[in-house]
C-alpha positions as CSV (number, residue, x, y, z in Angstrom):
1,M,98.0,-211.0,-107.2
2,T,99.9,-211.5,-110.3
3,I,103.3,-210.1,-111.8
4,S,101.3,-208.3,-114.6
5,S,100.2,-205.5,-112.0
6,F,103.9,-204.6,-111.7
7,L,104.6,-204.5,-115.4
8,T,104.2,-200.9,-116.2
9,K,106.6,-200.5,-119.0
10,T,106.5,-201.5,-122.7
11,A,109.8,-203.0,-124.3
12,T,110.5,-203.6,-128.0
13,V,112.6,-206.8,-128.4
14,K,115.3,-207.2,-131.0
15,R,117.0,-210.6,-131.5
16,L,120.2,-211.5,-133.0
17,T,119.5,-213.3,-136.4
18,A,121.8,-214.6,-139.3
19,D,122.3,-211.8,-141.9
20,P,120.3,-213.0,-145.0
21,T,123.1,-211.5,-147.2
22,N,126.1,-212.8,-145.3
23,T,125.9,-215.9,-143.2
24,K,128.9,-215.0,-141.1
25,K,127.4,-212.1,-139.7
26,R,124.5,-211.7,-137.3
27,T,122.3,-208.6,-136.9
28,Y,119.4,-207.4,-134.7
29,Q,116.0,-207.8,-136.0
30,T,112.7,-206.5,-134.3
31,Q,110.5,-209.2,-132.9
32,A,106.8,-209.1,-133.6
33,G,105.0,-207.2,-130.8
34,T,106.0,-205.6,-127.6
35,L,106.5,-207.0,-124.0
36,S,105.2,-205.7,-120.6
37,V,108.1,-205.2,-118.2
38,A,109.4,-203.5,-115.0
39,L,112.7,-202.2,-114.6
40,Q,114.9,-201.6,-111.6
41,P,118.6,-200.6,-111.1
42,V,121.0,-203.4,-109.7
43,D,123.7,-202.3,-107.5
44,A,126.8,-204.5,-107.4
45,S,126.2,-206.2,-103.9
46,T,123.0,-207.7,-105.3
47,D,124.2,-208.5,-108.8
48,T,124.7,-212.3,-108.6
49,M,123.7,-213.2,-112.1
50,G,126.2,-211.2,-114.0
51,A,129.0,-212.3,-116.2
52,G,131.4,-209.4,-115.6
53,I,129.8,-207.1,-118.3
54,S,130.8,-203.5,-117.3
55,G,128.2,-200.6,-117.5
56,K,125.1,-199.6,-115.7
57,R,123.1,-202.9,-115.0
58,Y,119.4,-203.3,-114.5
59,A,116.9,-205.8,-113.7
60,I,114.1,-206.4,-116.0
61,Y,111.1,-208.4,-115.0
62,A,108.6,-210.0,-117.3
63,A,105.8,-212.4,-117.1
64,S,106.6,-216.1,-117.0
65,G,107.4,-217.5,-120.2
66,A,108.1,-214.1,-121.8
67,N,109.9,-214.4,-125.2
68,I,113.3,-212.9,-124.1
69,K,116.5,-214.7,-124.7
70,Q,120.2,-213.9,-123.7
71,T,121.7,-211.2,-126.0
72,D,118.4,-209.8,-126.9
73,Q,118.1,-206.1,-127.1
74,L,115.3,-204.3,-125.3
75,T,114.1,-200.8,-125.9
76,I,112.5,-199.4,-122.9
77,D,111.5,-195.5,-122.9
78,G,114.0,-194.9,-125.5
79,D,116.9,-196.5,-123.8
80,V,118.5,-199.8,-125.2
81,Y,119.2,-202.7,-122.7
82,L,121.4,-205.7,-123.7
83,I,120.2,-208.8,-122.0
84,D,123.1,-210.5,-120.1
85,E,121.5,-213.3,-118.2
86,I,117.8,-214.4,-117.7
87,Q,116.3,-216.8,-115.2
88,A,112.8,-218.1,-114.1
89,W,111.8,-217.1,-110.8
90,S,109.1,-217.8,-108.2
91,Q,108.4,-215.6,-105.1
92,G,105.2,-215.6,-102.8
93,G,103.4,-217.7,-105.3
94,I,104.2,-215.4,-108.2
95,T,106.2,-216.8,-111.2
96,Y,108.1,-214.3,-113.4
97,M,111.2,-214.0,-115.7
98,K,114.1,-212.0,-114.2
99,A,116.8,-210.7,-116.5
100,I,119.9,-208.7,-115.7
101,A,120.7,-206.2,-118.6
102,V,123.2,-203.4,-119.4
103,R,122.1,-200.2,-120.7
104,K,123.8,-199.1,-123.8
105,G,125.0,-195.6,-124.2
């Protein structure tokens, strides 16, 4: 079994990059392609990765080595999620990336 069988949603990734017209400013730019992910609400008792950001938090799972970074924005089913923390995980012989994110709005 692989993680890909659980990744049933598609995410568009935006990453903070330097603004070409103002080097002191950073803006979100869409990255090429999309990413297959799984999305699951996180309750406070199991949220051990957070840095204290308030709001509705979610675990987002992706294939090992997925191009996701802290502070990225992922759009999934029209909702925007801000990545707070990301770590590589392995469980039962399956390796994957787990991110904790806050849904905006």
